[in-house]
TORFI-423954 format. One record per atom (N, C-alpha, C): residue in one letter; z negated, y, x negated. Coordinates in steps of 0.05 Angstrom, whole numbers, padded with zeros to 5 digits, always signed. Layout:
<nodes>
AZYX/...
</nodes>
This chain:
<nodes>
X+00000-00024-00017/X+00001+00000+00001/X+00000+00024-00018/X+00021+00043-00015/X+00023+00067-00029/X+00001+00088-00020/X-00011+00100-00039/X-00031+00121-00034/X-00019+00147-00030/X-00029+00166-00013/X-00017+00191-00010/X-00021+00208-00036/X-00005+00229-00040/X-00008+00245-00065/X-00035+00260-00066/X-00047+00268-00043/X-00073+00281-00043/X-00093+00264-00051/X-00092+00237-00051/X-00111+00218-00062/X-00115+00221-00091/X-00092+00222-00106/X-00093+00226-00135/X-00104+00255-00142/X-00097+00275-00125/X-00109+00301-00130/X-00139+00302-00127/X-00148+00286-00107/X-00178+00284-00103/X-00190+00270-00128/X-00178+00249-00137/X-00188+00236-00160/X-00190+00255-00185/X-00170+00274-00188/X-00171+00291-00210/X-00195+00312-00207/X-00197+00321-00183/X-00219+00340-00177/X-00246+00326-00179/X-00247+00300-00171/X-00273+00287-00172/X-00283+00282-00199/X-00265+00275-00220/X-00275+00270-00245/X-00285+00296-00257/X-00275+00320-00251/X-00285+00342-00262/X-00311+00351-00250/X-00314+00346-00225/X-00339+00350-00209/X-00361+00333-00223/X-00355+00307-00229/X-00375+00292-00243/X-00380+00302-00271/X-00361+00309-00285/X-00362+00322-00311/X-00381+00346-00310/X-00380+00365-00291/X-00394+00387-00289/X-00423+00380-00283/X-00427+00362-00264/X-00453+00354-00254/X-00469+00341-00280/X-00456+00325-00293/X-00470+00311-00316/X-00476+00333-00337/X-00458+00352-00342/X-00466+00372-00362/X-00489+00389-00353/X-00491+00394-00327/X-00513+00411-00315/X-00538+00394-00318/X-00538+00369-00309/X-00562+00353-00308/X-00573+00347-00337/X-00556+00338-00356/X-00566+00333-00382/X-00569+00359-00399/X-00555+00381-00393/X-00559+00406-00408/X-00585+00417-00400/X-00594+00413-00374/X-00619+00426-00366/X-00644+00409-00372/X-00638+00383-00382/X-00661+00365-00387/X-00679+00376-00410/X-00666+00391-00428/X-00684+00402-00452/X-00703+00424-00441/X-00695+00438-00421/X-00714+00458-00408/X-00735+00444-00393/X-00729+00420-00380/X-00747+00407-00363/X-00768+00395-00381/X-00761+00387-00406/X-00781+00379-00424/X-00802+00398-00430/X-00792+00424-00434/X-00810+00446-00440/X-00829+00451-00415/X-00817+00451-00392/X-00834+00456-00368/X-00855+00432-00365/X-00846+00410-00370/X-00865+00386-00369/X-00888+00388-00386/X-00883+00398-00412/X-00906+00401-00431/X-00923+00428-00425/X-00910+00445-00410/X-00926+00468-00401/X-00936+00485-00425/X-00922+00486-00448/X-00931+00500-00471/X-00955+00486-00483/X-00960+00461-00480/X-00982+00446-00490/X-01006+00449-00476/X-01007+00463-00452/X-01031+00468-00438/X-01035+00447-00413/X-01015+00430-00409/X-01018+00411-00388/X-01015+00383-00397/X-00990+00372-00398/X-00985+00347-00407/X-00977+00348-00438/X-00984+00328-00453/X-00975+00326-00480/X-00945+00318-00483/X-00933+00322-00506/X-00906+00314-00509/X-00902+00283-00505/X-00923+00269-00513/X-00922+00240-00511/X-00924+00231-00481/X-00940+00246-00466/X-00943+00239-00438/X-00918+00244-00421/X-00905+00266-00429/X-00880+00275-00415/X-00859+00252-00422/X-00857+00243-00446/X-00838+00225-00455/X-00840+00200-00439/X-00866+00190-00441/X-00872+00164-00428/X-00867+00165-00397/X-00874+00188-00385/X-00873+00192-00356/X-00842+00192-00349/X-00827+00203-00367/X-00798+00204-00362/X-00787+00176-00359/X-00791+00160-00379/X-00781+00133-00380/X-00792+00116-00358/X-00819+00119-00352/X-00832+00104-00332/X-00820+00110-00305/X-00813+00135-00301/X-00802+00145-00275/X-00771+00131-00271/X-00757+00132-00293/X-00731+00120-00293/X-00733+00089-00286/X-00753+00076-00299/X-00758+00049-00293/X-00763+00041-00266/X-00779+00059-00252/X-00786+00055-00224/X-00759+00057-00207/X-00742+00075-00214/X-00716+00077-00200/X-00697+00052-00203/X-00697+00042-00228/X-00679+00019-00235/X-00690-00007-00227/X-00718-00009-00225/X-00732-00035-00219/X-00721-00052-00196/X-00715-00039-00172/X-00705-00056-00152/X-00677-00068-00157/X-00660-00054-00172/X-00632-00065-00179/X-00636-00085-00201/X-00658-00083-00218/X-00663-00102-00241/X-00667-00130-00230/X-00678-00133-00206/X-00684-00158-00193/X-00657-00174-00191/X-00637-00160-00183/X-00611-00174-00179/X-00597-00177-00207/X-00600-00157-00225/X-00589-00159-00251/X-00598-00183-00266/X-00624-00186-00265/X-00637-00209-00281/X-00624-00237-00272/X-00618-00239-00246/X-00605-00263-00238/X-00577-00269-00248/X-00564-00246-00254/X-00534-00249-00265/X-00534-00250-00295/X-00551-00238-00309/X-00549-00236-00338/X-00562-00259-00352/X-00548-00274-00369/X-00560-00297-00384/X-00584-00288-00399/X-00602-00306-00402/X-00629-00299-00416/X-00624-00291-00445/X-00605-00304-00459/X-00603-00298-00488/X-00594-00268-00494/X-00583-00254-00471/X-00577-00226-00475/X-00602-00208-00471/X-00624-00217-00460/X-00646-00200-00454/X-00658-00184-00476/X-00663-00199-00501/X-00675-00186-00523/X-00658-00160-00532/X-00631-00165-00535/X-00612-00144-00542/X-00613-00122-00523/X-00615-00128-00497/X-00615-00106-00476/X-00643-00089-00479/X-00665-00105-00483/X-00690-00089-00486/X-00690-00074-00511/X-00679-00083-00531/X-00675-00067-00556/X-00660-00045-00552/X-00639-00046-00537/X-00621-00023-00529/X-00638-00002-00515/X-00655-00011-00496/X-00671+00007-00482/X-00690+00024-00498/X-00701+00009-00521/X-00720+00023-00538/X-00705+00042-00554/X-00685+00035-00569/X-00672+00053-00587/X-00653+00076-00573/X-00644+00068-00549/X-00627+00087-00534/X-00640+00107-00516/X-00665+00099-00508/X-00679+00115-00488/X-00709+00120-00495/X-00725+00099-00500/X-00753+00104-00505/X-00758+00120-00530/X-00748+00113-00552/X-00754+00128-00578/X-00743+00155-00577/X-00717+00159-00569/X-00708+00187-00568/X-00725+00204-00548/X-00736+00192-00527/X-00750+00209-00509/X-00774+00222-00522/X-00787+00205-00538/X-00810+00216-00554/X-00802+00235-00574/X-00780+00229-00588/X-00772+00247-00610/X-00764+00272-00600/X-00748+00274-00579/X-00741+00300-00566/X-00764+00317-00559/X-00783+00304-00544/X-00808+00319-00533/X-00825+00329-00556/X-00830+00313-00577/X-00843+00323-00600/X-00830+00346-00613/X-00805+00342-00617/X-00788+00364-00630/X-00791+00390-00616/X-00789+00389-00588/X-00791+00414-00572/X-00817+00428-00571/X-00838+00416-00585/X-00863+00429-00588/X-00860+00452-00609/X-00839+00451-00626/X-00835+00470-00649/X-00807+00483-00649/X-00787+00473-00636/X-00762+00484-00633/X-00755+00489-00606/X-00736+00510-00601/X-00729+00515-00572/X-00711+00496-00561/X-00707+00495-00535/X-00691+00477-00520/X-00662+00480-00526/X-00653+00507-00531/X-00626+00511-00537/X-00617+00496-00563/X-00633+00499-00583/X-00628+00487-00608/X-00626+00456-00606/X-00644+00444-00593/X-00644+00415-00586/X-00618+00407-00572/X-00610+00424-00554/X-00585+00418-00540/X-00559+00420-00558/X-00560+00439-00578/X-00538+00440-00597/X-00539+00416-00613/X-00561+00407-00626/X-00563+00385-00642/X-00556+00359-00628/X-00560+00358-00604/X-00555+00334-00588/X-00522+00329-00589/X-00507+00347-00595/X-00478+00343-00597/X-00468+00328-00619/X-00490+00321-00637/X-00482+00304-00660/X-00480+00275-00652/X-00487+00266-00629/X-00486+00238-00621/X-00459+00225-00625/X-00437+00238-00616/X-00412+00223-00620/X-00406+00222-00650/X-00413+00239-00666/X-00408+00238-00696/X-00424+00215-00709/X-00450+00211-00701/X-00466+00191-00711/X-00455+00164-00702/X-00444+00163-00677/X-00433+00138-00667/X-00410+00128-00684/X-00392+00148-00693/X-00371+00140-00711/X-00380+00131-00739/X-00401+00146-00748/X-00412+00139-00775/X-00425+00110-00775/X-00441+00106-00753/X-00453+00077-00753/X-00432+00057-00748/X-00412+00063-00731/X-00390+00043-00727/X-00375+00036-00752/X-00369+00057-00768/X-00354+00053-00793/X-00371+00036-00814/X-00398+00044-00814/X-00415+00033-00835/X-00423+00003-00828/X-00428-00002-00804/X-00439-00029-00797/X-00425-00045-00777/X-00406-00033-00764/X-00393-00049-00740/X-00362-00051-00745/X-00353-00047-00769/X-00325-00051-00777/X-00305-00034-00761/X-00314-00010-00753/X-00296+00009-00739/X-00279+00021-00761/X-00253+00027-00754/X-00235+00040-00771/X-00231+00068-00762/X-00233+00087-00782/X-00232+00115-00777/X-00208+00128-00790/X-00194+00146-00776/X-00174+00161-00787/X-00183+00185-00803/X-00165+00197-00818/X-00172+00222-00832/X-00182+00244-00812/X-00171+00244-00788/X-00180+00263-00768/X-00210+00259-00762/X-00217+00233-00757/X-00243+00228-00751/X-00265+00234-00774/X-00254+00229-00799/X-00271+00235-00821/X-00275+00265-00823/X-00254+00280-00817/X-00256+00311-00817/X-00278+00318-00797/X-00278+00306-00775/X-00299+00312-00752/X-00326+00307-00764/X-00329+00284-00777/X-00355+00276-00788/X-00364+00297-00808/X-00348+00306-00828/X-00355+00324-00847/X-00361+00352-00836/X-00348+00359-00813/X-00355+00384-00799/X-00382+00383-00787/X-00389+00361-00776/X-00416+00355-00764/X-00437+00359-00785/X-00433+00346-00809/X-00453+00348-00831/X-00454+00377-00842/X-00432+00391-00842/X-00432+00419-00851/X-00449+00436-00832/X-00447+00431-00806/X-00464+00446-00788/X-00493+00441-00793/X-00501+00416-00799/X-00529+00409-00806/X-00538+00424-00831/X-00520+00427-00850/X-00528+00440-00874/X-00531+00469-00870/X-00514+00482-00854/X-00514+00511-00849/X-00535+00521-00831/X-00545+00503-00812/X-00563+00513-00792/X-00589+00520-00803/X-00604+00505-00823/X-00627+00515-00833/X-00623+00538-00852/X-00600+00541-00865/X-00594+00562-00884/X-00591+00588-00870/X-00575+00588-00847/X-00567+00611-00833/X-00590+00621-00813/X-00607+00602-00804/X-00624+00609-00783/X-00652+00606-00792/X-00662+00624-00808/X-00689+00624-00820/X-00710+00625-00799/X-00706+00641-00775/X-00724+00644-00757/X-00730+00617-00741/X-00708+00605-00735/X-00712+00578-00719/X-00726+00556-00736/X-00721+00557-00763/X-00732+00537-00781/X-00753+00545-00799/X-00769+00568-00790/X-00789+00578-00808/X-00811+00556-00812/X-00822+00557-00836/X-00846+00541-00840/X-00836+00511-00843/X-00850+00494-00827/X-00846+00464-00828/X-00830+00457-00804/X-00816+00477-00790/X-00803+00470-00765/X-00778+00455-00769/X-00765+00457-00794/X-00742+00442-00798/X-00746+00412-00795/X-00770+00402-00801/X-00775+00375-00797/X-00775+00367-00769/X-00782+00385-00751/X-00780+00378-00722/X-00751+00378-00712/X-00733+00393-00725/X-00705+00393-00717/X-00693+00366-00728/X-00704+00355-00748/X-00697+00330-00759/X-00704+00307-00740/X-00723+00309-00723/X-00732+00289-00703/X-00708+00289-00682/X-00696+00310-00676/X-00672+00311-00658/X-00649+00296-00671/X-00644+00301-00697/X-00623+00289-00712/X-00627+00259-00710/X-00652+00250-00717/X-00659+00222-00714/X-00653+00208-00688/X-00660+00224-00668/X-00654+00216-00640/X-00624+00211-00634/X-00609+00229-00644/X-00579+00226-00640/X-00568+00203-00658/X-00581+00199-00680/X-00574+00173-00695/X-00580+00148-00680/X-00604+00147-00668/X-00609+00125-00652/X-00591+00121-00628/X-00583+00144-00616/X-00562+00142-00593/X-00537+00129-00605/X-00529+00137-00629/X-00505+00126-00640/X-00507+00097-00645/X-00529+00086-00657/X-00533+00061-00662/X-00531+00044-00636/X-00545+00056-00614/X-00548+00041-00588/X-00519+00038-00577/X-00502+00061-00578/X-00475+00061-00568/X-00459+00038-00580/X-00460+00036-00609/X-00446+00016-00623/X-00455-00013-00615/X-00480-00015-00612/X-00493-00043-00606/X-00483-00049-00580/X-00487-00033-00559/X-00477-00040-00533/X-00448-00046-00532/X-00432-00030-00547/X-00403-00033-00546/X-00393-00060-00560/X-00411-00071-00578/X-00401-00095-00592/X-00416-00120-00582/X-00444-00117-00577/X-00459-00141-00571/X-00463-00147-00542/X-00457-00126-00525/X-00464-00130-00497/X-00438-00124-00480/X-00414-00132-00491/X-00389-00129-00477/X-00387-00141-00449/X-00399-00165-00449/X-00396-00182-00426/X-00414-00174-00402/X-00433-00154-00408/X-00451-00146-00388/X-00444-00117-00377/X-00446-00114-00351/X-00439-00089-00342/X-00461-00069-00349/X-00451-00043-00350/X-00469-00021-00360/X-00493-00018-00341/X-00488-00020-00316/X-00511-00016-00296/X-00532-00038-00300/X-00521-00063-00307/X-00540-00087-00311/X-00558-00081-00335/X-00545-00072-00356/X-00559-00066-00381/X-00581-00046-00376/X-00572-00022-00362/X-00594-00001-00357/X-00616-00010-00339/X-00610-00025-00319/X-00629-00034-00300/X-00649-00053-00313/X-00640-00072-00330/X-00659-00091-00343/X-00676-00077-00364/X-00662-00058-00378/X-00674-00044-00401/X-00698-00027-00390/X-00691-00012-00370/X-00713+00007-00360/X-00734-00006-00344/X-00728-00028-00330/X-00749-00045-00316/X-00768-00057-00339/X-00756-00066-00359/X-00773-00078-00381/X-00792-00055-00394/X-00784-00031-00394/X-00799-00010-00405/X-00821+00001-00386/X-00822-00010-00363/X-00841+00000-00343/X-00870-00008-00353/X-00874-00032-00362/X-00900-00041-00369/X-00910-00025-00395/X-00897-00024-00416/X-00906-00008-00440/X-00912+00020-00435/X-00893+00035-00420/X-00897+00062-00414/X-00921+00065-00396/X-00924+00047-00376/X-00946+00048-00357/X-00972+00046-00372/X-00975+00027-00390/X-00999+00023-00406/X-01005+00047-00423/X-00983+00058-00435/X-00986+00082-00452/X-00998+00106-00435/X-00988+00109-00412/X-00997+00130-00395/X-01027+00126-00387/X-01032+00102-00383/X-01061+00094-00374/X-01080+00099-00399/X-01070+00092-00423/X-01086+00094-00445/X-01092+00123-00454/X-01070+00139-00447/X-01073+00169-00455/X-01083+00185-00430/X-01098+00172-00413/X-01114+00186-00392/X-01095+00200-00370/X-01068+00194-00370/X-01053+00210-00351/X-01060+00203-00322/X-01064+00179-00315/X-01069+00175-00287/X-01098+00187-00278/X-01116+00187-00297/X-01142+00200-00291/X-01139+00230-00288/X-01120+00242-00304/X-01114+00270-00304/X-01102+00278-00276/X-01084+00260-00268/X-01069+00264-00243/X-01088+00261-00219/X-01107+00242-00220/X-01124+00239-00199/X-01143+00262-00197/X-01153+00273-00218/X-01170+00297-00217/X-01156+00322-00205/X-01128+00323-00211/X-01113+00346-00202/X-01110+00342-00171/X-01105+00318-00162/X-01103+00313-00134/X-01128+00319-00118/X-01150+00312-00131/X-01176+00318-00120/X-01181+00347-00116/X-01174+00361-00139/X-01178+00391-00138/X-01159+00405-00116/X-01135+00395-00113/X-01116+00407-00093/X-01128+00400-00065/X-01137+00377-00061/X-01149+00369-00035/X-01172+00386-00026/X-01187+00395-00045/X-01211+00412-00041/X-01205+00441-00034/X-01181+00448-00041/X-01172+00477-00036/X-01169+00482-00007/X-01173+00509+00000/X-01171+00518+00027/X-01143+00515+00037/X-01121+00522+00020/X-01094+00519+00026/X-01081+00498+00007/X-01081+00474+00017/X-01071+00452+00002/X-01044+00456-00009/X-01024+00465+00007/X-00998+00468-00003/X-00996+00489-00026/X-01008+00512-00023/X-01006+00532-00041/X-01020+00522-00068/X-01042+00509-00065/X-01055+00497-00088/X-01038+00479-00104/X-01024+00461-00088/X-01006+00443-00101/X-00982+00456-00114/X-00972+00475-00104/X-00948+00488-00113/X-00956+00506-00138/X-00981+00513-00143/X-00990+00529-00166/X-01005+00513-00184/X-01009+00487-00181/X-01023+00470-00197/X-01008+00464-00223/X-01018+00471-00247/X-00999+00467-00270/X-00993+00438-00278/X-01013+00420-00270/X-01009+00391-00276/X-00987+00383-00257/X-00987+00390-00231/X-00968+00381-00211/X-00940+00390-00221/X-00939+00416-00230/X-00912+00426-00239/X-00903+00409-00261/X-00921+00403-00282/X-00912+00387-00305/X-00902+00360-00296/X-00917+00346-00280/X-00911+00320-00269/X-00883+00321-00255/X-00880+00340-00239/X-00854+00343-00223/X-00832+00345-00240/X-00834+00362-00262/X-00813+00365-00281/X-00807+00341-00296/X-00826+00326-00304/X-00823+00300-00320/X-00811+00281-00302/X-00820+00277-00278/X-00809+00257-00259/X-00781+00264-00253/X-00774+00289-00248/X-00747+00297-00243/X-00730+00293-00266/X-00741+00297-00291/X-00727+00289-00317/X-00720+00260-00317/X-00738+00243-00309/X-00733+00214-00309/X-00715+00204-00288/X-00719+00214-00262/X-00704+00203-00240/X-00676+00214-00239/X-00673+00240-00244/X-00646+00253-00242/X-00633+00254-00269/X-00647+00262-00292/X-00637+00264-00318/X-00630+00237-00331/X-00644+00217-00320/X-00638+00189-00332/X-00626+00172-00311/X-00640+00167-00288/X-00631+00150-00268/X-00604+00157-00254/X-00603+00180-00241/X-00581+00189-00226/X-00557+00195-00247/X-00564+00208-00269/X-00544+00215-00287/X-00529+00190-00298/X-00542+00169-00301/X-00529+00144-00312/X-00511+00132-00290/X-00519+00135-00264/X-00500+00124-00244/X-00476+00142-00244/X-00480+00170-00246/X-00456+00186-00245/X-00438+00183-00270/X-00451+00178-00292/X-00435+00174-00318/X-00418+00150-00316/X-00429+00127-00305/X-00413+00103-00303/X-00391+00105-00284/X-00395+00121-00263/X-00374+00128-00241/X-00352+00143-00255/X-00360+00162-00274/X-00340+00178-00288/X-00324+00160-00306/X-00337+00142-00319/X-00324+00123-00338/X-00304+00107-00324/X-00312+00098-00299/X-00292+00079-00284/X-00270+00097-00274/X-00272+00123-00266/X-00251+00138-00257/X-00233+00149-00278/X-00244+00158-00300/X-00228+00173-00320/X-00228+00160-00349/X-00241+00139-00353/X-00241+00126-00378/X-00262+00136-00397/X-00268+00121-00418/X-00288+00128-00436/X-00286+00154-00453/X-00257+00157-00459/X-00252+00182-00476/X-00260+00205-00461/X-00251+00207-00436/X-00256+00233-00420/X-00287+00235-00416/X-00300+00211-00409/X-00330+00212-00403/X-00344+00221-00428/X-00337+00214-00452/X-00349+00220-00476/X-00349+00253-00481/X-00330+00265-00469/X-00328+00293-00471/X-00350+00309-00458/X-00365+00297-00443/X-00390+00310-00433/X-00407+00323-00456/X-00406+00310-00479/X-00420+00321-00501/X-00411+00350-00508/X-00388+00359-00499/X-00380+00387-00501/X-00397+00407-00482/X-00401+00396-00458/X-00413+00412-00438/X-00445+00415-00440/X-00458+00393-00449/X-00488+00393-00452/X-00499+00416-00468/X-00490+00421-00494/X-00502+00443-00507/X-00494+00469-00497/X-00472+00474-00485/X-00465+00499-00472/X-00484+00505-00449/X-00491+00486-00432/X-00510+00490-00411/X-00536+00496-00422/X-00545+00481-00442/X-00570+00484-00455/X-00573+00514-00467/X-00550+00523-00478/X-00551+00552-00488/X-00554+00572-00466/X-00537+00569-00445/X-00539+00586-00421/X-00566+00586-00410/X-00579+00564-00405/X-00607+00563-00396/X-00626+00578-00415/X-00620+00573-00441/X-00637+00586-00461/X-00636+00617-00459/X-00611+00627-00453/X-00609+00657-00449/X-00624+00666-00425/X-00620+00649-00402/X-00633+00658-00376/X-00663+00657-00379/X-00675+00640-00397/X-00705+00639-00400/X-00713+00655-00424/X-00695+00673-00434/X-00704+00689-00454/X-00711+00678-00482/X-00699+00654-00489/X-00703+00642-00515/X-00688+00658-00535/X-00699+00658-00559/X-00685+00671-00581/X-00663+00653-00592/X-00638+00664-00588/X-00612+00647-00598/X-00597+00666-00614/X-00596+00659-00640/X-00581+00678-00658/X-00553+00668-00663/X-00540+00684-00681/X-00512+00679-00687/X-00509+00652-00701/X-00529+00645-00716/X-00528+00618-00731/X-00526+00597-00714/X-00541+00595-00692/X-00538+00574-00672/X-00510+00572-00660/X-00500+00596-00652/X-00474+00597-00639/X-00453+00587-00659/X-00454+00594-00684/X-00434+00586-00705/X-00435+00557-00707/X-00459+00545-00710/X-00463+00517-00714/X-00455+00502-00690/X-00458+00513-00666/X-00449+00498-00642/X-00419+00497-00643/X-00406+00517-00649/X-00376+00516-00652/X-00366+00496-00672/X-00380+00495-00694/X-00373+00475-00714/X-00377+00448-00706/X-00400+00443-00693/X-00406+00416-00682/X-00386+00407-00662/X-00380+00426-00643/X-00360+00419-00621/X-00332+00413-00632/X-00324+00429-00653/X-00300+00423-00665/X-00299+00395-00677/X-00322+00389-00691/X-00324+00361-00703/X-00322+00340-00683/X-00337+00344-00660/X-00333+00323-00637/X-00306+00322-00627/X-00292+00345-00625/X-00265+00345-00615/X-00246+00329-00635/X-00251+00330-00660/X-00235+00316-00678/X-00241+00285-00677/X-00266+00280-00674/X-00274+00252-00673/X-00262+00236-00650/X-00261+00253-00627/X-00252+00240-00602/X-00221+00242-00600/X-00207+00255-00617/X-00178+00258-00616/X-00167+00230-00621/X-00146+00224-00606/X-00133+00198-00612/X-00114+00200-00636/
</nodes>
């Protein structure tokens, strides 16, 4: 059956809508981390990271029941390892880093993920790279070298070490993408994500319990219930605001965004879907401007260099 021309037009519009949604969701996640931590006065960076993964696990747990029945047992260790290096560890690294660097800078450095994916693939997974891809890798490394040199304010004191935590997180993303692409080809992406996050429910839940998160939440609920105006007290309670931002980060920034991303991959292919890396730092920068973060010329120059490197890496 032939499909009408407007069907293909809708497909074209649909993939760009998904592209923009993913850029907005993932680009705003860096600011949500800041809100979740409340400047260090509410939840700690570790609590926000654990709550993010825990919330995503709750979203994927129902689907994991069906995924476990389909996926052979010998794939489970690799899937769980993928969840750790692709989600759990980076969540902690990003949150800890944002206690010292601003969200915009974290968003810029996140654009290194495609570059590290190529580096890891070439080094350990027998990927072949053209001269164009090598040029993109070198441009990304150049941006890393220039950023601390040109931006003394953003990297004053020992803050450069916190920026390196973001770089380490993007390296872990690259390792995870290569591992999933080579070791888990037979498993659907949604099954991988569902099992991985469901498996992380227990360790993150225990971590939150050990770090007094549930006790802190119970005390805040009790305080709100004792207030004359319960709704107003809840809306202005700093713990509630931090929890809401962290849960939103997990449910939307991890759960819903994963569903949208796989839908984009199905509609437009992996090459187009990977270009979301262009939109994320741009959204993070715009949000940074809106929230009056200090963003200098150095960050903008390095952003352009990184995006040019990503463009070369993704070029056929």
